[in-house]
C-alpha positions in Angstrom: 10.6 -15.1 0.1 7.2 -15.2 1.2 5.4 -12.2 0.4 3.7 -10.3 -2.0 0.2 -10.9 -2.2 -0.3 -7.3 -3.0 -2.2 -6.3 0.0 -5.1 -4.2 -0.9 -5.6 -2.2 2.1 -9.3 -1.7 2.0 -10.6 -4.5 -0.1 -8.6 -6.6 -2.4 -6.6 -6.4 -5.6 -3.1 -7.5 -6.8 0.6 -7.5 -7.1 4.0 -9.0 -7.5 7.2 -10.0 -5.8 7.8 -13.8 -5.5 5.9 -15.9 -3.1 5.1 -12.6 -2.4 3.4 -12.4 -5.7 1.0 -14.9 -4.5 0.5 -13.1 -1.3 -0.8 -9.8 -2.1 -4.5 -9.7 -1.6 -5.5 -10.0 2.0 -6.1 -8.1 5.1 -8.4 -5.1 5.0 -7.7 -1.8 6.5 -11.0 -0.2 6.2 -13.1 0.7 3.2 -13.6 3.7 1.2 -16.4 3.4 -1.2 -17.8 5.8 -3.7 -17.8 6.7 -7.3 -18.1 3.8 -9.8 -17.9 0.9 -7.4 -16.0 0.6 -4.3 -12.3 1.3 -4.1 -10.2 -0.8 -1.9 -6.7 -0.3 -0.9 -4.3 -3.1 -0.5 -2.5 -4.2 2.6 -0.4 -7.3 3.3 2.8 -8.2 5.1 6.1 -6.8 3.9 8.5 -9.5 3.0 12.3 -9.4 2.6 11.8 -8.9 -1.1 9.8 -5.7 -0.7 11.2 -2.4 -1.8 13.1 -0.8 1.0 14.4 -3.9 2.8 17.9 -3.6 1.4 19.8 -4.7 4.5 21.3 -8.2 4.5 19.4 -10.1 7.2 21.3 -12.9 9.0 19.9 -16.3 8.2 18.4 -16.8 11.7 16.7 -13.4 11.6 15.4 -14.1 8.1 13.8 -17.4 9.4 12.1 -15.5 12.2 10.9 -12.8 9.9 9.5 -15.2 7.3 7.7 -17.2 10.0 6.1 -14.0 11.2 5.1 -13.0 7.6 3.7 -16.5 7.0 1.5 -16.2 10.2 0.4 -12.7 9.2 -0.6 -14.0 5.8 -2.9 -16.6 7.4 -4.8 -13.8 9.2 -3.6 -14.6 12.7 -2.6 -11.1 13.5 -2.4 -11.6 17.3 0.3 -14.2 16.9 1.9 -12.2 14.0 2.1 -9.1 16.2 3.8 -11.1 18.9 6.3 -12.6 16.4 7.2 -9.2 14.9 7.6 -7.6 18.4 9.9 -10.6 19.3 11.8 -10.1 16.1 12.3 -6.4 16.8 13.6 -7.0 20.3 16.5 -8.9 18.7 16.8 -7.0 15.3 15.3 -3.5 15.8 16.9 -2.0 12.6 14.8 -3.7 10.0 12.0 -1.3 8.7 9.9 -4.0 7.1 9.1 -5.5 10.6 8.0 -2.0 11.8 5.8 -1.6 8.7 4.2 -5.0 9.3 3.4 -4.0 12.9 1.9 -0.8 11.5 -0.3 -2.8 9.2 -1.5 -4.9 12.1 -2.2 -1.8 14.3 -4.1 -0.1 11.5 -6.1 -3.2 10.8 -7.1 -3.2 14.5 -8.1 0.5 14.2 -5.2 1.7 16.3 -4.0 4.5 14.1 -1.8 6.0 16.8 0.2 2.8 17.3 0.3 2.4 13.5 1.7 5.9 13.2 4.4 5.1 15.8 5.5 2.0 13.9 5.6 3.9 10.6 7.7 6.6 12.3 10.1 3.9 13.6 10.5 2.5 10.0 11.1 5.9 8.5 13.7 6.8 11.1 15.6 3.7 9.9 14.9 4.3 6.2 13.3 7.7 5.3 12.6 6.4 1.7 11.0 3.1 2.6 8.2 2.9 -0.1 5.9 0.6 1.9 6.2 2.8 5.0 5.5 5.9 3.0 2.5 4.3 1.3 1.0 3.2 4.6 1.5 6.7 6.0 -0.4 8.0 3.0 -3.3 5.6 3.8 -3.5 6.7 7.4 -3.4 10.4 6.4 -6.2 9.7 3.9 -8.3 8.1 6.6 -7.8 11.3 8.6 -9.1 13.4 5.7 -5.7 14.9 5.1 -5.8 14.3 1.4 -2.9 16.6 0.3 -0.6 15.2 3.0 -1.6 11.7 1.9 -0.8 12.6 -1.7 2.6 13.9 -0.6 3.4 10.6 1.2 2.3 8.5 -1.8 4.4 10.6 -4.1 7.4 10.1 -1.9 6.8 6.4 -2.2 6.7 6.4 -6.0 9.7 8.7 -6.1 11.7 6.3 -3.9 10.5 3.4 -6.1 8.7 4.3 -9.3 7.7 0.7 -9.8 5.9 0.4 -6.4 2.5 -0.4 -7.9 0.5 -0.2 -4.7 1.3 3.5 -4.2 0.2 4.2 -7.8 -3.0 2.4 -7.1 -3.6 4.5 -4.0 -2.8 7.7 -5.9 -5.4 6.7 -8.4 -8.0 6.2 -5.7 -7.1 9.4 -3.9 -7.2 11.5 -7.1 -10.4 10.0 -8.4 -12.5 9.9 -5.2 -11.1 12.7 -3.0 -9.3 15.2 -5.1 -11.5 14.8 -8.2 -8.5 14.9 -10.6 -9.7 12.4 -13.1 -6.8 12.8 -15.5 -4.2 12.3 -12.8 -6.1 9.3 -11.4 -6.2 7.8 -14.9 -2.4 8.1 -15.3 -1.8 6.3 -12.0 -4.3 3.5 -12.6 -2.8 2.9 -16.1 0.7 2.8 -14.6 -0.5 0.4 -11.9 -1.9 -1.9 -14.6 1.5 -1.9 -16.4 3.2 -3.0 -13.2 0.9 -5.7 -12.0 -1.1 -8.7 -13.2 -4.0 -7.3 -15.2 -6.8 -6.2 -12.8 -10.2 -6.5 -14.5 -11.9 -4.1 -12.0 -9.2 -1.4 -12.4 -9.6 -1.8 -16.2 -13.3 -0.9 -15.8 -12.3 2.2 -13.7 -9.8 3.2 -16.4 -12.6 3.0 -19.1 -14.9 5.1 -16.9 -12.2 7.6 -16.2 -11.3 8.0 -19.9 -15.0 8.8 -20.5 -15.1 11.4 -17.8 -11.8 13.0 -18.8 -13.2 13.4 -22.4 -16.5 14.9 -21.0 -14.5 17.4 -19.0 -12.4 18.3 -22.0 -15.4 18.9 -24.2 -17.0 21.0 -21.4 -13.9 23.1 -21.1 -13.7 23.6 -24.9 -17.3 24.8 -24.9 -16.7 27.1 -22.0 -13.8 28.7 -23.8 
């Protein structure tokens, strides 16, 4: 099982799932900065151990899939794209491969192709957490914040322990929807699910302060 460097889609942060736990902190999708420091959103290959890949993959297919994941993890996305496309010609019904292609397309700035690959993944598995999470990130980049929230929420509904979607919900609620109390809840849950993230811990401290200020202001107003 190769993956789980918790891919932070716009910067870098953490995660967990086997070799995958070592894998989650790579490829950037595009940055969103603001507020107290820059917020990045994870993005890395989806391995067989990722939530949503429930199908039993034949040994030969698994070998091809893991080779593609390993290549993607090195940053060689041209070769990785070729490998995933080759894999899908033989085994088209595995959503994780479609999601990995979507990650590659998004990293190349080709949101239309990324959307197509996400759609393919969700046709196979409408509750695939990684596909829903990536859909949320694309929608956020388009400024469709409430639609992005809906996609992220579907991801955590499908798998409440999918830490990356909680991270992205924290970012979305803090920087774009300005719901500091909701952002705080998701960042705290994210911390519970992953290796401790010092930067997120700082954001949590800052959010607690801002939530308290808002509460005091609301009390005075009343």
